[in-house]
N, C-alpha and C positions, 0 to 999 in steps of 0.2 A: 311157157312164159317164165322169164327170169324173175325171181322174187328175192327180196332182201330180208324177209321176216321168217324166223324160225317158228313153225307152227306145231309140229308133232314131236312125240318122244323120239321117233326114228330120226327125224331131221336134227333134233338136238344132239343125239348120239353121234350122228354123222359129223356135225359141226365140231364136237369135242374131239373126235378122232383126228380130224384134219388139224385142229388147233394144237393138239399134242405133238403132231409131226412138225408143225411150224415152230413150236417151242424148242424141239430138238435141233432144228436147223439154226435157230437163233443161237443156241449154245455153241454150235460149230463155228458160227461166224464171229461170235463175240470176242474170242481171244485175239483174232487178227485186228478187230476194230479197237480194242483196248491198247494193243501194242503200238498201233499207229500214232497214238497220242504222243509217244516219246520218240518218234522218228526224227532223224536229222533233217536239216533243210534240203539236203541233196536227195534223200529218200522221198521226201514229200514232193519235190518238183518232178522226180521221175515218175511217181505214181500218178500225179495230175496229168502229165503228158500222155502216159500210156492209156489212162482211162478216157481222156478226151478223144484220142484217136479211135478207140473202140466205139465210143458213143457216136461220133460223127460218121464212122463207117457204117454202123447199124442204121443210122438215120437215112443216109444216102441209099442204102440197099433196100430198106424196108418201108420207108415213109415217102410216099409220092410227093407230099408237100415240101419236105426237106430236100428231096432230090433236085427239085427245080431251083432251090435257093443255094445249095451247097455243092452241086456237081463240079463246080470249077475249082474246088478246094483240093490241094494236094495233101491228102490225109496222111500219107506216109511221113511227111516232115512236119506235121502240125504239132505245135506246142501250146501250152497255156498262155505263152507270151504273144501268141498270134490271135488271141480272141477278138481283138479289135477289127480283124479282117472279116469276121463273120457277121451276118446281119442279125439284128435283134428280132424278138417276137413278143407279141402282147397277148393278153387274155382274150381279146377279140379275135386275134389270129387263131388261137387255140380252139375256141368254141365254134368258130365258123368253119374250121377246116379239120375238126377233130378226127373224122374218119380217115383222112389222108395223112394224119400225123401219127396216130397210134400204130405200132408196128406188129400187132397181132390181128389178123383179119377176122378173128372171131368176135372182136370188140367193135363197138360203134358208139357214137354219142347217144343214140336212142337207148341202146341196151344199158349203158352205164347210168344214164339219167333215170331210167325206169328202176334200176336196182337201188340207186341211192335214195330215190324218193320213197321207196317202200321200206327202208330200213327202220326197224325198231330196236334191234340189238345188233351186235357185231355179227356179220355174215359174210361168207366168201361168195364171190361171183365165179361161177363155173369151177368151184372147189379150188380155186387157185389165186384169184385176184382180189384186191381190196379197192373199193371206190369210195371217195370222199368228196365233199363239196365245200367250197369256201363260203363264208357267210354272205358275200355280196355287199359288204360294207362300202366298197368303192363304187358301187352302182351296178355291177354285173357279177352274177354267180359264175364261179369256175368249177369244173368237174375234173378230178384228177384220179388216175388209176395207177396202182402199183403192182408190180409182179411179185412173185413169192419171195425172192431174196431181198428185193427193194423194200418191202414192208418190214422185214426183220432188221435190215440195216438202218432204216429210218428210226426204229425204236432204239437201236443200239447207240445212235447219235445222242439221244437224250440221256441214256443211262450209263454210258461207258466210263465217264469220269468218276461216277459214283462207284462203279466196280473197281476201277483203279485205286480209288481212295480206300475202299474196304480191304483190298488185297494187301495194302501196306500198313494196316492198323488191325491187329488181332482182336482188340476189344470191340472195335466197330463191326468187324466181320462176324462176331458172335451174336450180334443183334439182328433179328429179322426185321427189315424195314416194314413199317406200317404206314401206308400213304392214304391220306384222306384228300380227295379232290372235289372241289365245288366248282362245277362247270356245266357244260352242255350234257344233256341226258341222251340225246339222239346220236346214234352211231354214224351219222353222216358227217360228223365233225371228227377231225383227226385225233384230237386228244381223248375223245370218248371211245373211239373204236380201237385205237392201238393199245390202250391200257387193258381192254377186255381181251384182245387177242393174246397178249403175252403175260397175263396174270398167271401166277404160279406159286409154289411153296417158298420160293426164294424171296418173294415180296408179296405182302398182303395189300391189296388195293381196294379201297372203298370209295365209291362215287356217290356224290350227293347232288342232285339236280339243282342248279342255281335258282330255278323257278319255284322251288318248294318254300313254304313259310320259314322264316329265319329261326323260329323256335324249334322246328323239326330238324333243321340242319344242325343247329347247336347241339341238340340232344343226341343226334347220331354221331357227331364228331366226339362228344364226350364219351360215348359208349366205346368207340374203337380206339381212343387214345393214340393218335398217330405220332410217329416219329418225324414224319414229313407232312406239313400242311401245304397243300397246293390249291390254287383257285384263280379265277379271273382276277386280274389286277384291280379292277374297279370294285370287286366284292370283298377282297381281303380286309380293307379298312373297316367294313361292317363287323367282321369277325373279331378284329382287334378291339373294337368298341364293346362287343359282347364280353371279351376277356377282361377288359378293364372294369366292366360292370359286375364281374364275378359270375357270370352265367356260363361262359365258355371256360372250362377248367382243364387245360391241356398244357404239356411242356414239350413242344416239338423241338427237334434239334436243327431243323432247317425249314425255311419258308420258301415256297416256289410260286412266283407270280407268273401266270401264263396268259397267252392269247391276246393281251392288250398292253398298251404302254403302262409302265409302273411310274407314276408321277413321283418326283423327289419327296414331296411332303408325305405321300403314302409310304414310301420306303422308310422314311424317318419314323413314322408312326408305328410300323410293324417292328422295326428294330428296337424301338423304345418299349414296346409292349412285351416282346418275348426275348429280347437280348440274344438273338441268334442270327446266323448268316441268312440274308435274303437274296434269292436268285431271281432276277428278272429274265425269265426264259424267253428267247426269241425264236419263234417257229412260224412256218408258213405251210399252207395246205399243199404247196408245190413240193415239199420235202426238205426244206432248209430248216434244220433244228440245231440250236446251240447246245453246248454242254457246259457244266459248271464245275470248276476245279476247287472252289472255295475262295479263290481270289477274284474271279470274274467269269464272264461268259465267253467261251471260245467258239469261233466258227468251225464247222467241220471241213477244214481246208483240204483234207484228203479225199473227200467225197463230193464236194460242191465247189464250184468256182464262183466267187462273189465279187462283183465289181461295184464299187461305190462311186457313183457318178453325179455330176451336176448338170447344169443346162446343156442341152444338145449332146448329152451322153459323154461329156468330157470327164475323165477321171478326176476325182478330188484328192487332195493330199491327205495323208494320214493325220488324224486329229480333227478333220473338217467334216461337218455333218453333210451327208449326201442329200441330193434332191430325190433320188430314186436308186434302185439297185438293179443290176443285170445279173440274173442267177442262172447258172448252168448246173443241172443235176447230172452228175457223173455216174450215179449208181442205179438209175431206173431207165434203161434203154427202151422199155415198153412204151413210154410216153416221153420222147426226146424233148426236153425243155432246154434249149440252147440260147443263152443270152436272153432269158425270159424277163420281161420288165415287171418289176414289183415297185409300187410307188411308196415304199417305206423309206423313212429317213433314218439312216443309221450313222454312227460315228465309229470308225475303226481306230483303236487306240494304238499309240506308239509305245515302243519299248517291249522288252521281254517280260514274260510272266514268271513270278517266283516258283510256279509249279514245274517249270522246265519245258513245257510244251511250246513248240514253235507255231502252233495254230494261232491265228490272229484272234485278238480279243476285241469285243465291241462294248461301248457304253450302253446304258439302259436306253433302248429305243423310246422315243417320245412322240411317236405319231406317224402320220403319213401325209404326203403332199395333198391328197384329196380333201383333207380337213380344213384347208385354208378357206376363209370367207373373202369373196371378191364383191365389192360394192359398185353401185352404178357410176360413181365418179372415177372408177379404176383402182381405188385403194384396195390392196390385198392385205388381209389381216391373218397372220399365222396364229395357230392355237396357243403358242407360247405366251402371247399377250394376255389371253384370258387366264391361263394357268398362273401367270405371275401375280395376278390380283386375287384370284379365287383360292390359290394354294396357300395363302397366308391365313385363311380363316379356318374355323372348326367345321369343315365340310367333310362328311364321309363320302358322299358321291355328288356329282353334279353333271348336268347335261346342258349344252349351249346350242340354241337354235338361232340361226341367222334371221334377222328381219331386214326390211328395206333400209332402215336407218340405224341398225345396231344389233341387239340380240335379246332374246328372252332366255333367262337362266332358271332352271329348276334344280333345287338342291336339297339334299338330306344332310342335316347338321347334327353335331354332337355337343353343341354348347350354345350359349347366347350369341346372337349375331344381329347386327343392325343392317337389315337388307337394303334400306334406303341409302345408307352411307356406303355400303359395298357397291351398290349400283352406280353411285356417283364416281367411285374410284375407277370402275371399269370404263365409264363414259369419259373420264379425264384421259385415261390411257388411249382410248380410241381417238379422241380429239387430237392428242399429241402426235398420233401416228398418221393423221391426215384425213380422218373422217369428220366432215362438218356436222355439227349439231346432232351428235349420236344420242340414241335413246336406248336405255338398258333397263329391263325389269328383272327382279329376282324373286322367285316364289319358292317357299319351303314346302316340302312334301315328305311323306313317310317312306316312300320308295320311288324308284324310277322304272319306267317301262323298258324292258330289254328286248333285243331281237329274238327271233325264234331259236337261234343258237345259244341264247343266254348271255351273249356279249352285250356290253353297253356301248351304243353309238354315242360317244361323248360330244362330238361336234357335228352338227347337222346343217350343211349349207342350204340355201334356198334353191328350189328347183329340183 
């Protein structure tokens, strides 16, 4: 039976031996990944085309499901500009056809799900693969499996800009990064598992489960004194409040918001509290991970093809917020994700980056299409409407549940707030947008209930 839990000393030793080999492989791959940041436009296009051809060739040869859909494609002449000729795929497609999509016959959906459900710490499947699950915040859990090199490349996407920065700054290179991350504890989540796999002397990584009492989290962070503070975007404002109260006493050089949208008011709060660069890291369980150059978040354009699209899959112009994303993972042929639909709304920014990389930059993602509330009269309310009202208040966290005629809001606040007046503001905004006789309630609480992953489901539609 395949298990994801390390039980014995022998198993722990075996895991560590495999992990050290994986660390060595990461070191071999990292130089190429860092060098790619400074590729020319021509180098980037050539790499995209070559990797796309390898991916589609592998999918046609080794995936029965893709073979039926892509056998008509002339792979030899395929380029990234031809993506629109390929069919899209959804999470439902993946989960219902997993066994015919994965390209290693040793793997199946049953084996992968059994492995990920048993995880308590980072563990290899068959001494080679990593399996993670999405949180299912969009209504359906996804399971994703990475091969040996793909897992290392996924990690390099997150850290390679930092490696590049340290290589150009001797003073920075002399400091061993100390990272404190407040997020999921279970290794079924990518951010939890990948940090454990690639922990090493070059970076000290301390994890604090977001489910722990805030007092324990603060004490732990004070003890390790991180140079980088990372955490769920919805939780970082609580740490900022602890810092302003004098209980959290750290001086990080960078803040990294992960796994959730970083609201503009939260970014302003973090920047005012610590006075350092704040990175809103965008990452998906499918393997799309942005990097941070100090000026903004870059897509990994050498390793992933990201299409920003609107209604009916039509590409949207640069600077326009997408309705969803089509994502093609060029580096993980084990699970060919080709034009895989992700319902995140992103905005690709125009113009070149001062850091010199031609990789595209994105603005802070602010949610997903699934978060919109649709009411009986057909009115569709985007989360931005609620954020516009609630973001002006002294709220550390909030959660909005749709009701038949409006919404119930639960909030954690850091100052005096007139809940009745705020509820009326939200009602006025809903009424102006076309919802007749809206009713909104706002209740203050000490904390908000989180998902099993530790993430906060900020907007909860009915049904």
